[in-house]
Phi, psi and omega in degrees: 000133180275147173268175184300321180297316179295319179295320178298318180297319179294312180297318180299314181300316182297314183288325180295324183267355178287141180288134175300322179298335178283326182271331183310313178300332177289321175299315181297312181300318180298315180294312183294327178300332181256016175084012177262179189237162173301320180301323179289321177298315179299319179299319178299313181296317179296318179299316183291320191254337184085001176292144170283170179299318181292324177294318178299312180299322178296317179297321178293317180294321182281357180060040178299135179283162183301319182299313179292319181306313181280324180297327183258010179301134183302318182200099177294128186297125180297336180284355181296338178293348177279352179284120181226168176118183184267139170219125183056035177077009181237139176288122184303317184292349180260358179286120185276324184288120188302316182292318178297321179299317179298316179299316181288329172302313180299314178303315182296317180296319178294322176300315180298319178300312182294336179274002175090010179294144180293143182303320182296331176281321178299319182273012174053045180269000000 
């Protein structure tokens, strides 16, 4: 039987090594199901990471894992620290591990998009 620490390590390992390109269609589907667009999801990702559209598409095509995707992001948006709230039952602002926090920031932004929040509020303008 695994303890909580071991389970966290296993779950952490899986998400870090998972390809962004594998999860990306799920982000798009979630947004489109609620009447939002792929272009809006891309804008959120570019805002968060600093990737250009062509760089983002290359990362998706190359099956870059989440850990590398965020580690090599051109410019993580300094306003991302304004992202707060619950994602998967955890307060985003309380996540201590930096890579996990970045992944959850992205999850939170896509959730806000799917809930109908205005882009200027999602992008903390």
